N, C-alpha and C positions, 0 to 999 in steps of 0.2 A: 701698437697699444702697449701698455706697461701693466705689470702685476707684481705682487709680492710673493716671494717663496720662503719657506721655512727651512732650517731654523734661524738663519741669519736675518730673515725678513728683508732681504735685499730686493731692490727694484729690478725687475727683469723686463727687457723689451722683447716683444714678439713681432716678427715680420712675416708678411704673407705676400706671395706673388700669385696673381690671378691672370690667367690667359684667356683671350677670346680666340677661338679656333676659326678657320676659314668658313665653316658653316654657320657661324654666329653663336654657337654654344660656348658656355664658360667652363673652365677647368682650373682647379687649384693646382698650381705648379709646384708649390713648396711652402714650408713653414719653418722658420728659424727662430731660435732663442739665443739672444746675444746681449752681453752686458754693454758693449759700446758699438757704435756704428762708425763707418768711415770708408774710404776708398778701398782699403784692403779687404774689408768684410764684404763689400758689394762685389768686388772682383771675384772673390771666392764663391759667392752666390751665383754669379753669372756663369762661371766655369762649371759649377755643379749642374746648373740647368742644361748647359751644352753637353756635358758628359752623360747626362741622363736622357738625352735624345731630342732636346729642343734644337732643331736645325736652323731656324731663322726666326727673327722677330722683326716684323714690318714697322710697327709703331709701338713705342713704349711711353706710357703716360705716367709721369712721376710727380711727386708732390714736394719737391724742394729738398730732398735728402742729400746731404753733402757727399760729393764724390760718386753719386749714383750714375748720373749721365755719362761721366767719363768711363766708369766701369762697364756700362752697357756697350759703349762703342769700342772699347778695347777688345771685347769678346765677339760682339756682333757689329762690325764696323759699318754695315749698311743700314742699321736701324735708325729710324727717325725718332728722335727723343722729343716728346711733347710735354711741356709743363702743364700741370693741372690748372686750368683757368680758374676754377672755383677756389682752389687753394690759394692762388695768387690774389684773388679778390678778398678772401678772408684775411690774408696777410696784410693787404692794404688797409682793411678796416682796423687793424691793430694800431695803426699810426694815428687814427682819428678819434675824436671824442664821440660818445654815444649819440649825441643829438645830431651830429653831422653825417653819420654813417649811411643812412638811407639815401640821402641826397648824393653822396659820393658814389655809392654803388650804382645809382641811376646814371650818373655822369660817365662812369667807366663803361657802361654798356656800349657807348659809341665806339669804344676801342675794340672790344672783342667781338662785336657784331658788325664790324666793318666788312665791306665787300671783298677786300683783299688786304695783303700785308701793307702795301703802300698807303692805302686809305686808313688802315689801323694805326700806322705810325703818325700820320697827319692828325688823327683824332687824339693820340697820346700827347703830341706836341700841343694841341689846343687845350687839353686838360691841364698840362703842365703850366701853360701860360695863363690859365683861367684862375678864378678865385680859390677853388679847392686845391689846385696844384701849387698855388702861391702859399696857401695856408699850411699845407701838408706836403712839402717838397719830397719827403721820403717815399711817398707813394709812387710818383712817376719814376724816381730813381730805381725803385724795386722792379718795376715793369721793364725798364731799360736793361737792367742786369740780366733779366731772363728773356729778353726779346728774341734772341736767336732760337730759343726753345718754345716761343709762342708762335712764331711764323708758320710752322707746318700746319697748324690749325686752319689757316686761311685758305688752304688749297682745296678744301672740301665744301660741299653744299651745307645748308643749314641743318637738315636732318642728320647728316653724318657728324657735324660738329657736336651735336647733342650727345653722340656716343663717345667721342674722344676728348671732350673738353673737361672731363672731371674724373676723379678717382672714386666717385660715389659708390661704385660696386664694392670696392675694398672697404669703404667706410661702413657700408651696410653689414659686411661680414664682421668688422670690428665691433659693431654695436651688438651683434649676437654673442660674440665672444665675451664682451664686457659683462653682459647680463649673466652669462654662465659663471664667470669668474667671481662676480659679486656674491653669488650664493655660497661660495667656498671660502672667500676671504684670503687664504694663503694656501700654499702647497708644500708638501714635504720634500719634493725634489723636482728638477726640470722634467724628469721622465713622467711624473704624475701630471704635471702641467700639460705636457705634450699629449698625453692620452685623452684628457678632457677636451682640449682644443681640437684634436683630431675627430672626436665624436661629434662635436658641434659643427665642424666644417663638413663632415660627411653627411650629416642631416641636412645642412643648408644646400649642398650640392644636389640632393635628391629633388629639390624644389625647382631646379633649373631645367625646364622642359622645352622652352622655345627661345629662339633668338629675339632680339629687339625687333619691333615692326619696321624699323628703318634699315634693317640689315640687307634686304634685297637690293635697295639702291646703293648701299655701301659696297656690297660685293661687286657691283658693276663698275663703280669708280675705282675700287682697289685693284681690280683686274687691269684697268687702263693704266693706272699710276705705277703699279709694281710689276706688271707684266708676268713673266714666268715664275716670279717669286711667290705670286699669289696662286696657290694650288688648292682647289676645293676637293 
């Protein structure tokens, strides 16, 4: 999310990392204020998380930030990097006219709801060769560019896919932060910004009492897939 700070009224980007612990509970891992993003910034973020005690990341769900997947694997080489499917769908809609978006979104369901990666690729090829793929070729091209980071999603059952296919948990936090920021308009310093955001995030964290109802099944599958790395 972005906000304005005083006195220069410069736009400032705020980044949040949210972790899901082995017991299914959520924890805010960090918050950063940065003017520009890129591989060097993300590498610093990942090293900071590691130095602060994050020992391992099994799955990282990212939303297309440049250089982020590479930075994650540079510090945590065993981490499976998963593209946010919802973000990819929204990005696809950006290539299409408003009147076609509902039909295109429906057509893309055959890709991300396929039984496995092979079937998903077949569905993507069918979409690419179909009327929507022909009319908007950039959509299939976008999915192909991210395909290696879409594939991990297919290893899981439908209930677990609903957990890892989106960064909606982060977006929900961003929504709370934006509401708080709008009441202030601008901030005298980054420190003042951080204080307000910390209070909002701390209040949000107090509402996280239970893991998702799909988590019991997720734990069983994670234990099989990740073995000794998944420690409850």
